[in-house]
N, C-alpha and C positions, 0 to 999 in steps of 0.2 A: 505159615512162616511169620515169625515176629521180627520185623525189621530191626528193632532196637537190640536184638540179640544175634543178628546176622553180621558178624564182623567181616568187613571187606578190606583186604590188603591190596594196594595198588603199587606195582613196581613202576617207578618213574613218576616225576612230579612236574613235568613240563606243562605247557598250556593245554594240550589235549587231555592228558591224564588229569589235570587239575579241573577241567570242565566236568569230567566224570565224577571226581571226588566231590565237587561243589553240588552237583545235582543229587547224588546219593546222600550226602549229608543233609541237604534240605528235605529229603524224603524220610529222614529218620535213621538211616543206617550209620553205625559206627564205622569210621573209615581211618585207616592207617596208610601212610605213604612212605616209600623208600627212595633214596637218591644216592648219587655219587658224592664224594667229598667235594668235588668241584663240578657242579651240574653244568651241562652244556646248553642250558635253556637260553633262548633269545628273547621270547616274549615274557620278560620277567615281571611285569606289572600284573599279569593274570596267571601266574604260575606259583604254586605252593613251594616249588623248589627254592624260591627266594628266601624262604625261612632258613635254609642251610647257610646262607650268607649273613642274614640279618638277625637270626635267632627267632624271629616271629614275623609273620606277614598276614595281610588280609586281602582276600580276593572277593570282590562283590559281596561284602558283608560276612564272609566266612573266614574265620581265623585259623591259622596253622602255626605250629611251633616246633622248632627243632628240639628233639628230646633224646634221651638214652632209653634203651629198652625197658628199664625198670620204671620209667616215668610214663609209659604209654597208658596204663589204666587210669591214672589220675588225670591225665590230659583228656582222655575220652570222656571222663565223668564231668568235665567242665564244658563239654561240647566243642572242644578244640580238636583239629586234625593233627595228630602227631606225625612229624616227619623224621624218619630215621636215616642216618647215613649208614647205608648197608649195601655196598657194591657187590658183596658175595652172595646176597640173598639169604642170609641166615635167619632173618626175621620170620620167614614163613614157617620154619621148623619150630621156633619158639612160641609164636602167637597162634598157630594152627587156625587160620581164618576159615570161615565157611565158604568164602568166595575169594579167589585170587584173580586179579586183573593185571595182565602184562600191558602196561602203557608206556613202555620204554621208547617205542617208535624207532627202533633200530633197523627196521625193514628185514630183520632176520631174528630167529630165536636165539637168545643169549643164555638159555638154560631153563626156561620154564617147562614144567612137565605136567601132564594131565592128572597124575596121581598126587600132586601136591595139595589139593583141596577138593572138596566135594563138587565145586563148580569152578572151572578155570576158563577165563575169558581172555582172548587176545585181541588187541587192536591192530588192524591193518595187515599188510603182507608179511610173509615169513613164517606163517603158521598154517596148520591144516586141522580143521575141526574134526574131531574123532581120532586124531593121532597124537598131537602134543597139547591139545586143549579140547574143551568141550564145545566151545562156540567161538566164532570169529566175528568181529564187527567191522564193517567196511568203513574205511577212513578216506577214501579218494573222493574228491568233490564230484558230484554228478548225481545221476538218478538213483544210485544205490547207496549213497552216503547214509550211514547209520543203520543199514540193514544187518540183521543177525543171520549168520550161516551156521547151521548145526552139522553140515557136511561140507567139505571142500575148503577153499581159501578165498581171501579177499583178492581184489584186482592187484596184479603185480606192480611193483614200484616202477614208475616211469623215469625216475631220475630227475624230474622237473617238479617245481612247486605247483600247486593248484592255481589256476588263473583267478585273478580278481578283476572286477570291472575297471577299465581305464588303463590297463597295461597291454600294449600290443604284443610284446614278446614275453611269453609266460615266465621265463627264468629271471627277468630283470628285476623283479621286486625283491629277490633275495640277495643280500649283500654277502660276498664271500671274501675270505682272507686271501690277499695276493702273495703272502709269505708267511713263514712261521714266526711266532712271537706272542705278543699280548696286544689287546685292543685298548686304546685310550680314546674314549668318546669325546667328541667336540660338541655334540648336540645331545639333548636328553630325549628319552622316550616321551612321546606326546607332542613334540615340537613340530611345527610346520617347516618344511625344507624345500627350497626351490631347486630345480634341476641344476646340477653342477656345483652346488654348495658343498662345503667340506663337512663330512659327517663324523669321521673318526680317523685315527692313525694306528696302523699296526707297527709295533716296534720290537726290536730284539736286543739282547744283551751286548751284541757287537756294535750297536749304535745305528744299525740300519733301520730305515723307516719307509712306510708306503702309505700314502693318503687314500682314503675312501671318499668318493664324491657321489652325490645323489644322481642316479641315472634318469630320474624324472622328478617332477614336483609331487610332493605327498607329505604324509605324516610319518615320523619315525615310530614304527610300531614295536620294535624290539631291537636290543643290542646286547651282546654277550657280556658277562661280568668281566671287569678288567683283570681279575686274578686268574682267569681261566686261560691256560696256554692253548693257542690255536695253531692249526697246520694249514698249508696251502690248499685253497679250495673249500675250506670248511665254512659252513654257514655261520656268520657272525652278526647278521642284522636283517631287519625286515622293514621295507618301506611300503606304506599303504597309499595307493593312488586315490583312494576314496576321500582322503584328506579330512577325516572326521576324528578329532583327537579323542573324543569320548569312547571310540572303539578300542582304544589302548587300555582302558581301565575296566572293561566288562567282559565276561565270558563270551566267546565268539559263537556265531551261528553254527559253525562247523563243530566246535566242541560240544555244544548242546545237542546236536544231532547224534553225535557218537555216544554221548552220555545217555541219550534216550535209548539207544540200542543196548547198551550195557544194562540199563534198568529193565528193559524188556526181557533180556536173557535171564536176569536174576529172578524176576517175578514168574516168568513162565517155567523156569526150572523148579521153583519152589512149589508149583502146582503139580509137577510131574513126578517122574521116577527119581530125580535127584533130590534127596531129602535135605533141605536146608533148614 
């Protein structure tokens, strides 16, 4: 298998999918990513989805650019990750990648099929290896994080975020919208915030507002883009109790573990029956 000729298409460009793209690109694979017109990404400083909003973004030294389908080849030739707005998943048919990775992290399958590419890899719950994909990579924090399954599924969705050191109640690090509307940030990603301080406001066209305050002291690790409409209970931010601002600007340990699983799946498939 020649890595430079093995095109990898990743559906989704949030922080976990971006960690996969980052590692594969550093290993020499050409990588293309797809996203929604208004990505729901929270950890925007480490997500290539930010290119949809800004036109271009850099994560840990790797550059990505929002492009049209016709610009993908020239973008790849420059060593840049192309990001396509492709909510319907049409890019798979046009680009015919050797590897398709579903990194949407919707906790369910939104249309990925095993026959779409010689190797189809899915991240997290909602997929069954051997049925709708060839391999599943575990995304739940714990002993099996990053493990590749060629049969069966990842651990089921718990409905709660993974625990981080310093948070007594697991769900408190995730900031959720108390009402429908849009988020206006009062603090920026990477800023230190004390418990009770004002982080953001959710507002709507009717003039209603609701303030979001820090449940504990930490660093604001992520907050949703202000142009994205939110619904009640939707994840809109992430507060990190470890209080290390530098963690906001580099690919996380969890992302790298998952990326390692994807890399393992590609390399092991390339040596086996799946001709990559």
